[in-house]
C-alpha positions in Angstrom: 37.1 -5.8 41.9 38.0 -5.6 38.2 37.2 -9.3 37.8 33.8 -8.7 39.4 33.1 -5.7 37.0 34.1 -7.8 34.0 31.7 -10.6 35.2 28.9 -8.1 35.5 29.6 -6.7 32.1 29.8 -10.2 30.5 26.5 -11.1 32.2 24.9 -7.9 30.8 26.0 -8.7 27.3 24.7 -12.3 27.6 21.4 -11.1 28.9 21.1 -8.5 26.1 21.9 -11.1 23.5 19.4 -13.5 25.0 16.8 -10.7 25.0 17.4 -9.9 21.3 17.3 -13.6 20.4 14.0 -14.1 22.3 12.5 -11.0 20.7 13.6 -12.1 17.2 11.8 -15.5 17.8 8.5 -13.9 19.0 5.8 -12.6 16.7 4.6 -9.1 16.6 1.1 -8.6 18.0 -1.9 -6.5 16.9 -1.9 -2.9 18.3 -5.2 -1.7 16.8 -8.1 -3.2 14.9 -10.3 -0.8 12.9 -13.3 -1.7 10.7 -13.3 -0.1 7.2 -16.8 1.0 6.6 -18.0 1.6 3.1 -18.4 5.3 1.9 -18.9 7.1 -1.4 -15.8 8.4 -3.3 -15.2 9.8 -6.8 -18.0 9.2 -9.3 -20.1 6.1 -8.8 -17.5 4.5 -6.5 -17.8 3.0 -3.1 -14.7 2.6 -1.0 -13.7 1.0 2.3 -11.0 3.2 3.7 -8.3 1.5 5.7 -5.3 3.8 6.3 -6.4 7.4 6.0 -9.6 7.2 8.0 -9.8 9.3 11.3 -8.6 6.4 13.5 -5.6 5.7 11.2 -4.9 9.1 9.7 -1.4 8.2 8.7 0.6 5.0 9.3 4.1 6.2 8.3 5.1 5.7 5.5 1.5 4.9 4.3 -1.0 7.7 3.7 -4.1 5.8 2.5 -5.4 2.3 1.6 -8.8 2.0 -0.1 -10.7 -1.1 -1.1 -12.8 0.2 -4.0 -15.8 -1.0 -5.9 -16.7 1.0 -9.0 -19.6 0.4 -11.3 -19.2 0.8 -15.1 -20.5 4.4 -15.1 -18.3 5.5 -12.2 -14.6 6.0 -11.6 -12.0 8.7 -10.9 -11.9 11.3 -13.6 -8.9 13.5 -14.4 -7.1 14.6 -11.3 -3.6 15.6 -10.2 -1.0 14.2 -7.7 2.4 15.3 -6.3 4.8 14.0 -3.7 3.9 10.4 -3.3 3.2 7.0 -5.0 -0.1 5.3 -5.8 -0.2 1.5 -6.1 -3.3 0.1 -7.8 -3.9 -3.7 -7.5 -6.9 -5.2 -9.2 -9.0 -8.0 -7.7 -11.9 -8.1 -10.2 -12.7 -6.3 -13.4 -10.6 -3.9 -15.4 -9.4 -0.3 -15.0 -8.3 2.0 -17.8 -5.7 4.6 -16.9 -4.3 7.6 -18.9 -2.1 10.5 -18.0 -1.0 13.9 -19.5 2.3 12.5 -20.6 0.7 10.1 -23.0 0.9 6.9 -20.9 -2.2 4.8 -21.1 -3.3 1.2 -20.6 -5.6 -1.3 -19.0 -5.1 -3.5 -15.9 -7.2 -6.4 -15.0 -7.6 -9.0 -12.2 -4.3 -9.6 -10.4 -2.5 -6.9 -12.3 -0.4 -4.1 -10.7 0.3 -0.5 -11.5 2.9 1.3 -9.3 2.8 5.0 -10.1 5.4 7.4 -8.8 3.7 10.8 -9.1 6.9 12.7 -8.0 6.9 16.3 -9.1 3.5 16.1 -10.8 1.1 14.0 -12.8 -2.5 14.4 -14.0 -4.3 11.2 -14.8 -7.6 9.4 -15.1 -8.7 6.0 -13.7 -11.9 4.6 -15.0 -13.5 1.2 -15.3 -13.9 -0.6 -18.6 -17.5 -0.1 -19.7 -18.2 -3.6 -20.9 -18.1 -5.0 -17.3 -20.4 -4.7 -14.3 -17.8 -3.5 -11.8 -14.2 -3.0 -11.0 -12.9 -4.1 -7.6 -9.4 -3.5 -6.2 -7.1 -1.8 -3.8 -5.3 1.5 -4.0 -2.4 2.2 -1.6 -0.7 5.6 -1.2 2.9 5.6 -0.1 4.7 8.7 1.0 7.9 9.7 -0.7 10.9 10.9 1.2 11.8 14.6 0.8 14.6 13.9 -1.6 12.2 12.0 -4.0 9.1 14.2 -3.8 10.1 16.2 -6.9 11.5 13.2 -9.0 10.3 12.6 -12.5 7.0 10.6 -12.7 7.4 6.8 -13.3 5.3 3.8 -13.8 6.0 0.1 -13.0 3.3 -2.2 -14.3 3.1 -6.0 -13.9 0.5 -8.4 -15.2 -0.8 -11.0 -12.8 1.4 -13.7 -14.3 4.5 -11.6 -14.0 4.2 -11.2 -10.2 6.3 -13.7 -8.4 4.8 -16.2 -5.9 6.1 -17.8 -2.8 4.6 -21.1 -1.5 6.0 -21.7 2.0 3.7 -24.8 2.3 0.8 -26.5 0.6 -2.3 -24.3 1.0 -0.4 -21.0 1.5 0.4 -18.8 -1.6 1.9 -15.4 -1.3 2.0 -13.0 -4.2 5.1 -10.8 -3.7 4.0 -7.5 -5.0 6.9 -5.6 -3.3 9.6 -6.7 -0.9 10.4 -10.3 -0.1 8.6 -13.4 1.3 10.1 -16.8 2.0 13.1 -16.3 -0.3 11.1 -14.8 -3.2 11.9 -11.2 -4.1 9.7 -8.7 -6.1 11.1 -7.0 -9.1 9.4 -3.7 -8.1 11.7 -0.8 -7.2 10.5 1.0 -4.1 11.9 4.5 -3.3 10.4 4.1 0.2 11.4 0.6 1.4 8.1 -1.3 1.3 6.8 -4.9 1.4 3.3 -5.6 -0.1 2.2 -9.2 0.1 -1.1 -10.8 -1.1 -1.7 -13.8 1.2 -4.1 -16.7 0.5 -4.3 -19.4 3.2 -6.4 -22.6 3.3 -8.0 -23.7 6.5 -5.9 -24.9 9.4 -2.6 -23.4 8.3 0.2 -21.6 10.1 2.9 -19.4 8.7 5.5 -16.9 9.9 6.4 -13.9 7.8 9.7 -12.1 8.3 9.5 -8.4 8.6 12.4 -5.9 9.1 12.6 -4.8 12.8 12.3 -1.1 11.9 9.2 -1.4 9.7 5.7 -0.3 10.7 2.9 -2.3 9.1 -0.5 -3.8 9.1 -2.8 -6.5 7.7 -5.9 -5.7 5.7 -8.4 -8.5 5.7 -10.3 -9.2 2.5 -12.1 -12.5 3.3 -12.3 -15.1 6.0 -10.6 -15.1 9.3 -6.9 -15.1 10.4 -5.3 -15.3 13.8 -2.3 -13.1 14.3 0.5 -13.0 16.8 1.4 -15.0 19.9 -2.1 -14.4 21.4 -3.9 -15.3 18.1 -5.7 -12.0 17.7 -8.8 -12.7 15.5 -8.9 -10.7 12.2 -12.1 -10.5 10.2 -13.0 -9.2 6.7 -12.6 -5.5 6.1 -10.6 -4.9 9.3 -7.2 -3.1 9.4 -4.9 -4.7 11.9 -1.9 -2.6 12.8 1.3 -4.3 14.2 3.0 -3.5 17.4 6.3 -1.6 16.8 8.5 -3.6 19.1 11.3 -4.5 16.8 10.2 -8.1 16.5 11.1 -9.6 13.1 8.3 -12.1 12.5 4.5 -12.1 12.2 2.8 -15.3 13.0 -0.5 -16.0 11.1 -2.8 -18.9 11.5 -6.2 -20.0 10.0 -8.6 -22.4 11.7 -12.0 -23.4 10.2 -12.0 -20.7 7.5 -9.8 -19.8 4.6 -8.3 -16.3 4.6 -7.3 -13.7 2.0 -5.5 -10.6 3.2 -2.8 -8.1 2.4 0.3 -7.7 4.6 1.8 -4.3 4.0 4.8 -2.8 5.8 7.5 -0.2 5.2 10.3 2.0 6.6 8.9 5.0 8.5 10.1 8.3 7.0 9.8 10.3 10.2 9.3 13.5 8.2 6.5 16.1 8.5 3.4 15.3 6.5 1.3 18.2 5.1 -1.5 16.8 2.9 -4.1 18.8 0.9 -6.2 16.4 -1.2 -4.0 14.8 -3.9 -0.8 16.7 -2.9 1.5 15.5 -0.1 4.6 17.6 0.9 6.6 18.4 4.0 5.5 22.0 4.7 2.5 24.3 4.1 4.7 26.5 1.9 5.4 23.6 -0.4 1.6 22.9 -0.6 1.0 26.5 -1.6 3.7 26.3 -4.2 2.2 23.1 -5.5 -1.2 24.7 -6.0 0.5 27.6 -7.7 2.4 25.2 -10.0 -0.7 23.3 -10.9 -2.8 26.4 -11.6 -0.1 28.1 -13.6 1.1 24.9 -15.4 4.7 24.9 -14.3 7.3 22.9 -12.4 6.0 19.5 -13.5 2.5 20.5 -14.5 3.3 22.2 -17.8 1.0 19.8 -19.7 -1.9 20.1 -17.2 -3.6 23.3 -18.4 -5.2 22.1 -21.7 -5.1 18.4 -21.2 -8.2 16.2 -21.0 -8.1 12.5 -21.1 -9.6 10.6 -24.0 -11.5 8.7 -21.3 -13.1 11.9 -20.1 -13.8 13.1 -23.7 -15.6 9.8 -24.3 -17.6 10.3 -21.2 -18.7 13.7 -22.4 -19.4 12.4 -25.9 -16.8 14.7 -27.4 -14.3 12.2 -28.6 -13.9 12.6 -32.4 -12.2 9.3 -32.9 
Protein backbone atom coordinates (compact mmCIF):
# COMPACT_ATOMS: atom_id res chain seq x y z
CA UNK A 1 0.00 0.00 0.00
CA UNK A 2 2.73 2.48 1.00
CA UNK A 3 4.74 1.46 -2.08
CA UNK A 4 1.69 2.13 -4.29
CA UNK A 5 1.19 5.60 -2.74
CA UNK A 6 4.88 6.41 -3.26
CA UNK A 7 4.64 5.36 -6.89
CA UNK A 8 1.59 7.58 -7.39
CA UNK A 9 3.35 10.49 -5.70
CA UNK A 10 6.45 9.99 -7.87
CA UNK A 11 4.32 9.82 -11.01
CA UNK A 12 2.58 13.03 -9.99
CA UNK A 13 5.92 14.81 -9.51
CA UNK A 14 7.20 13.55 -12.88
CA UNK A 15 4.02 14.64 -14.68
CA UNK A 16 4.18 18.04 -12.99
CA UNK A 17 7.83 18.47 -14.02
CA UNK A 18 7.01 17.42 -17.58
CA UNK A 19 4.12 19.88 -17.64
CA UNK A 20 6.37 22.72 -16.44
CA UNK A 21 9.05 21.79 -19.00
CA UNK A 22 6.49 21.66 -21.81
CA UNK A 23 5.02 25.00 -20.74
CA UNK A 24 8.46 26.61 -20.62
CA UNK A 25 9.15 25.41 -24.17
CA UNK A 26 5.94 26.80 -25.64
CA UNK A 27 5.33 30.40 -26.67
CA UNK A 28 2.75 32.69 -25.20
CA UNK A 29 -0.14 33.46 -27.53
CA UNK A 30 -2.08 36.63 -28.27
CA UNK A 31 -5.08 37.19 -26.01
CA UNK A 32 -6.40 40.41 -27.56
CA UNK A 33 -5.68 42.57 -30.62
CA UNK A 34 -6.81 46.20 -30.59
CA UNK A 35 -6.28 48.83 -33.31
CA UNK A 36 -4.97 52.18 -32.06
CA UNK A 37 -6.95 54.80 -33.95
CA UNK A 38 -5.56 58.32 -34.27
CA UNK A 39 -7.04 61.06 -32.05
CA UNK A 40 -6.26 64.63 -31.02
CA UNK A 41 -4.28 65.23 -27.82
CA UNK A 42 -2.49 68.19 -26.25
CA UNK A 43 -1.89 71.12 -28.61
CA UNK A 44 -1.40 70.31 -32.30
CA UNK A 45 -0.73 66.66 -31.51
CA UNK A 46 -2.18 63.48 -32.94
CA UNK A 47 -1.82 60.27 -30.97
CA UNK A 48 -2.60 56.61 -31.47
CA UNK A 49 -3.47 55.36 -27.99
CA UNK A 50 -2.57 51.76 -27.24
CA UNK A 51 -2.78 50.96 -23.53
CA UNK A 52 -5.21 53.43 -21.94
CA UNK A 53 -7.98 53.25 -24.53
CA UNK A 54 -11.38 51.84 -23.41
CA UNK A 55 -10.62 48.26 -24.50
CA UNK A 56 -7.25 48.33 -22.72
CA UNK A 57 -7.92 50.69 -19.83
CA UNK A 58 -4.99 49.44 -17.75
CA UNK A 59 -2.62 46.57 -18.43
CA UNK A 60 -0.97 46.29 -15.01
CA UNK A 61 1.66 47.68 -14.46
CA UNK A 62 1.16 49.85 -17.58
CA UNK A 63 -1.23 52.79 -17.61
CA UNK A 64 -0.83 54.21 -21.11
CA UNK A 65 1.11 53.94 -24.35
CA UNK A 66 0.77 56.66 -26.99
CA UNK A 67 2.34 56.82 -30.43
CA UNK A 68 2.47 60.58 -30.99
CA UNK A 69 2.91 62.84 -33.99
CA UNK A 70 3.32 66.51 -33.13
CA UNK A 71 3.77 69.35 -35.60
CA UNK A 72 6.24 72.14 -34.87
CA UNK A 73 3.52 74.40 -33.45
CA UNK A 74 2.07 71.74 -31.16
CA UNK A 75 3.17 69.85 -28.08
CA UNK A 76 2.40 69.28 -24.43
CA UNK A 77 2.70 72.57 -22.50
CA UNK A 78 3.36 72.86 -18.75
CA UNK A 79 1.54 70.09 -16.84
CA UNK A 80 1.98 68.11 -13.59
CA UNK A 81 2.43 64.41 -12.73
CA UNK A 82 2.48 62.32 -9.56
CA UNK A 83 2.64 58.63 -8.73
CA UNK A 84 4.09 57.00 -11.87
CA UNK A 85 6.83 57.12 -14.53
CA UNK A 86 6.77 58.47 -18.09
CA UNK A 87 9.06 56.94 -20.69
CA UNK A 88 9.55 58.99 -23.86
CA UNK A 89 11.24 57.27 -26.80
CA UNK A 90 11.81 59.29 -29.96
CA UNK A 91 11.48 57.80 -33.44
CA UNK A 92 11.78 60.95 -35.57
CA UNK A 93 12.41 64.63 -34.86
CA UNK A 94 13.37 66.26 -31.57
CA UNK A 95 11.57 67.12 -28.35
CA UNK A 96 12.56 69.76 -25.80
CA UNK A 97 11.74 69.11 -22.19
CA UNK A 98 12.00 71.29 -19.09
CA UNK A 99 10.75 71.00 -15.51
CA UNK A 100 10.29 73.18 -12.44
CA UNK A 101 13.45 71.77 -10.82
CA UNK A 102 15.63 73.26 -13.56
CA UNK A 103 16.16 70.07 -15.55
CA UNK A 104 16.04 70.68 -19.30
CA UNK A 105 17.33 69.17 -22.51
CA UNK A 106 16.54 67.87 -25.98
CA UNK A 107 16.09 64.29 -27.15
CA UNK A 108 16.21 63.21 -30.79
CA UNK A 109 15.71 60.09 -32.94
CA UNK A 110 16.40 56.92 -30.96
CA UNK A 111 16.95 58.78 -27.68
CA UNK A 112 15.26 57.87 -24.40
CA UNK A 113 14.01 59.85 -21.40
CA UNK A 114 12.84 57.79 -18.41
CA UNK A 115 11.22 60.18 -15.94
CA UNK A 116 10.11 59.13 -12.47
CA UNK A 117 7.52 61.71 -11.43
CA UNK A 118 7.31 60.32 -7.89
CA UNK A 119 5.88 62.81 -5.40
CA UNK A 120 5.50 65.53 -8.00
CA UNK A 121 6.83 67.18 -11.11
CA UNK A 122 5.63 69.94 -13.44
CA UNK A 123 7.17 69.90 -16.88
CA UNK A 124 6.79 70.83 -20.52
CA UNK A 125 7.38 68.67 -23.62
CA UNK A 126 7.49 70.55 -26.91
CA UNK A 127 8.91 69.87 -30.39
CA UNK A 128 11.93 71.75 -31.69
CA UNK A 129 10.61 74.50 -33.96
CA UNK A 130 13.11 74.01 -36.80
CA UNK A 131 11.56 70.66 -37.79
CA UNK A 132 8.34 69.59 -39.46
CA UNK A 133 7.22 67.06 -36.84
CA UNK A 134 8.18 64.96 -33.83
CA UNK A 135 7.24 61.29 -33.81
CA UNK A 136 7.68 58.95 -30.88
CA UNK A 137 6.21 56.83 -28.11
CA UNK A 138 5.32 57.67 -24.54
CA UNK A 139 4.71 54.89 -22.03
CA UNK A 140 3.26 55.42 -18.54
CA UNK A 141 4.36 52.86 -15.93
CA UNK A 142 2.65 52.69 -12.56
CA UNK A 143 4.78 52.91 -9.43
CA UNK A 144 4.22 50.63 -6.44
CA UNK A 145 2.76 52.22 -3.35
CA UNK A 146 6.14 52.46 -1.60
CA UNK A 147 7.64 54.48 -4.49
CA UNK A 148 4.74 56.78 -5.39
CA UNK A 149 6.10 59.58 -3.19
CA UNK A 150 9.79 59.13 -4.04
CA UNK A 151 11.90 62.05 -5.23
CA UNK A 152 11.64 62.77 -8.98
CA UNK A 153 14.43 61.33 -11.11
CA UNK A 154 15.54 61.27 -14.74
CA UNK A 155 17.41 58.63 -16.69
CA UNK A 156 18.38 59.78 -20.17
CA UNK A 157 20.17 57.79 -22.84
CA UNK A 158 21.16 58.88 -26.32
CA UNK A 159 20.53 56.43 -29.16
CA UNK A 160 24.17 55.32 -29.25
CA UNK A 161 24.17 54.62 -25.52
CA UNK A 162 21.30 52.11 -25.68
CA UNK A 163 22.64 48.56 -25.91
CA UNK A 164 21.69 46.28 -28.80
CA UNK A 165 21.24 42.53 -29.07
CA UNK A 166 21.65 40.74 -32.41
CA UNK A 167 20.32 37.22 -31.92
CA UNK A 168 20.80 36.55 -35.66
CA UNK A 169 21.50 38.37 -38.91
CA UNK A 170 18.52 40.56 -39.77
CA UNK A 171 17.21 40.83 -36.21
CA UNK A 172 18.25 43.80 -34.04
CA UNK A 173 16.87 44.48 -30.57
CA UNK A 174 17.41 47.78 -28.76
CA UNK A 175 17.30 46.90 -25.08
CA UNK A 176 15.66 49.99 -23.61
CA UNK A 177 14.87 48.23 -20.32
CA UNK A 178 15.27 44.68 -19.07
CA UNK A 179 17.18 42.01 -20.98
CA UNK A 180 17.20 40.38 -24.39
CA UNK A 181 19.44 37.56 -25.62
CA UNK A 182 22.07 38.16 -22.94
CA UNK A 183 22.16 41.95 -23.30
CA UNK A 184 21.04 43.94 -20.25
CA UNK A 185 19.85 47.56 -20.17
CA UNK A 186 21.49 50.00 -17.76
CA UNK A 187 18.10 51.61 -16.95
CA UNK A 188 16.95 51.14 -13.35
CA UNK A 189 13.26 50.21 -13.11
CA UNK A 190 11.39 50.58 -9.81
CA UNK A 191 8.62 48.51 -11.37
CA UNK A 192 10.34 45.50 -13.02
CA UNK A 193 9.97 46.19 -16.74
CA UNK A 194 11.28 45.05 -20.10
CA UNK A 195 11.03 47.43 -23.07
CA UNK A 196 12.48 46.13 -26.33
CA UNK A 197 12.59 47.80 -29.76
CA UNK A 198 12.60 44.98 -32.34
CA UNK A 199 13.49 45.32 -36.03
CA UNK A 200 13.25 42.14 -38.10
CA UNK A 201 14.01 41.53 -41.76
CA UNK A 202 11.80 39.30 -43.91
CA UNK A 203 11.62 35.56 -43.23
CA UNK A 204 13.11 35.60 -39.74
CA UNK A 205 12.15 33.76 -36.58
CA UNK A 206 13.15 34.59 -33.02
CA UNK A 207 12.17 33.67 -29.48
CA UNK A 208 12.19 36.27 -26.71
CA UNK A 209 12.42 35.15 -23.09
CA UNK A 210 9.93 36.71 -20.68
CA UNK A 211 9.58 36.15 -16.91
CA UNK A 212 6.61 33.86 -16.23
CA UNK A 213 4.90 36.33 -13.89
CA UNK A 214 5.07 39.29 -16.33
CA UNK A 215 2.10 40.64 -18.25
CA UNK A 216 2.93 42.22 -21.59
CA UNK A 217 2.12 43.16 -25.14
CA UNK A 218 3.52 44.01 -28.55
CA UNK A 219 2.83 47.34 -30.23
CA UNK A 220 3.30 47.13 -34.00
CA UNK A 221 4.80 50.15 -35.71
CA UNK A 222 5.40 48.85 -39.25
CA UNK A 223 5.05 45.70 -41.30
CA UNK A 224 3.69 42.35 -40.18
CA UNK A 225 4.76 39.86 -37.54
CA UNK A 226 3.38 36.45 -36.58
CA UNK A 227 3.29 35.71 -32.88
CA UNK A 228 2.91 32.54 -30.84
CA UNK A 229 2.52 28.86 -31.71
CA UNK A 230 -0.49 29.66 -33.90
CA UNK A 231 1.27 32.53 -35.74
CA UNK A 232 -1.25 35.27 -34.89
CA UNK A 233 -0.86 38.04 -37.49
CA UNK A 234 0.06 41.46 -36.09
CA UNK A 235 -0.31 44.55 -38.27
CA UNK A 236 0.79 48.18 -37.94
CA UNK A 237 -0.76 50.20 -35.07
CA UNK A 238 -2.23 47.15 -33.36
CA UNK A 239 -1.67 46.34 -29.70
CA UNK A 240 -1.33 42.60 -29.15
CA UNK A 241 -1.61 41.50 -25.53
CA UNK A 242 -0.02 38.25 -24.37
CA UNK A 243 -1.79 35.39 -22.65
CA UNK A 244 -0.92 35.26 -18.95
CA UNK A 245 -0.21 31.54 -18.76
CA UNK A 246 3.25 31.48 -17.17
CA UNK A 247 5.00 30.57 -20.40
CA UNK A 248 8.51 31.99 -20.59
CA UNK A 249 8.99 32.70 -24.29
CA UNK A 250 7.34 34.66 -27.07
CA UNK A 251 7.89 33.28 -30.57
CA UNK A 252 7.90 35.92 -33.32
CA UNK A 253 8.25 35.40 -37.07
CA UNK A 254 8.24 37.49 -40.23
CA UNK A 255 7.35 36.27 -43.69
CA UNK A 256 7.27 38.48 -46.79
CA UNK A 257 7.47 41.81 -44.90
CA UNK A 258 9.91 43.39 -42.49
CA UNK A 259 8.58 44.30 -39.05
CA UNK A 260 9.25 47.04 -36.51
CA UNK A 261 7.57 46.68 -33.11
CA UNK A 262 7.93 47.23 -29.38
CA UNK A 263 7.75 44.32 -26.96
CA UNK A 264 6.86 45.63 -23.51
CA UNK A 265 6.25 43.59 -20.36
CA UNK A 266 6.38 44.04 -16.61
CA UNK A 267 5.58 42.67 -13.18
CA UNK A 268 1.93 43.38 -12.25
CA UNK A 269 1.62 45.41 -9.06
CA UNK A 270 -1.83 44.06 -8.14
CA UNK A 271 -2.63 47.29 -6.31
CA UNK A 272 -5.69 49.55 -6.56
CA UNK A 273 -5.39 52.17 -9.32
CA UNK A 274 -7.13 55.51 -8.94
CA UNK A 275 -6.27 57.87 -11.78
CA UNK A 276 -7.39 61.42 -12.37
CA UNK A 277 -5.66 62.91 -15.41
CA UNK A 278 -1.93 63.19 -14.69
CA UNK A 279 -2.17 61.85 -11.12
CA UNK A 280 -2.15 58.11 -10.31
CA UNK A 281 -2.51 56.93 -6.72
CA UNK A 282 -4.05 54.01 -4.79
CA UNK A 283 -7.10 55.69 -3.21
CA UNK A 284 -9.51 58.55 -3.89
CA UNK A 285 -8.31 60.22 -0.71
CA UNK A 286 -4.77 60.27 -2.07
CA UNK A 287 -6.03 61.86 -5.30
CA UNK A 288 -7.84 64.58 -3.30
CA UNK A 289 -4.63 65.17 -1.33
CA UNK A 290 -2.66 65.39 -4.56
CA UNK A 291 -4.96 68.07 -5.97
CA UNK A 292 -4.67 69.97 -2.71
CA UNK A 293 -0.88 69.67 -2.73
CA UNK A 294 -0.70 70.89 -6.33
CA UNK A 295 -3.07 73.83 -5.77
CA UNK A 296 -1.36 74.89 -2.52
CA UNK A 297 2.19 74.24 -3.68
CA UNK A 298 3.18 71.70 -1.03
CA UNK A 299 4.46 68.13 -0.52
CA UNK A 300 6.50 68.01 -3.72
CA UNK A 301 4.79 70.84 -5.62
CA UNK A 302 6.46 73.75 -3.76
CA UNK A 303 7.93 75.13 -7.00
CA UNK A 304 4.75 74.74 -9.03
CA UNK A 305 2.88 77.92 -8.06
CA UNK A 306 4.86 80.57 -9.93
CA UNK A 307 6.77 78.40 -12.37
CA UNK A 308 6.43 78.72 -16.12
CA UNK A 309 8.77 76.97 -18.53
CA UNK A 310 10.97 79.03 -20.79
CA UNK A 311 9.45 77.01 -23.64
CA UNK A 312 6.00 78.30 -22.65
CA UNK A 313 7.29 81.87 -22.31
CA UNK A 314 8.80 81.68 -25.77
CA UNK A 315 5.47 80.44 -27.08
CA UNK A 316 3.79 83.48 -25.58
CA UNK A 317 6.47 85.83 -26.81
CA UNK A 318 7.35 86.83 -23.23
CA UNK A 319 10.83 85.41 -23.04
CA UNK A 320 13.18 88.28 -22.27
CA UNK A 321 16.31 86.37 -23.19
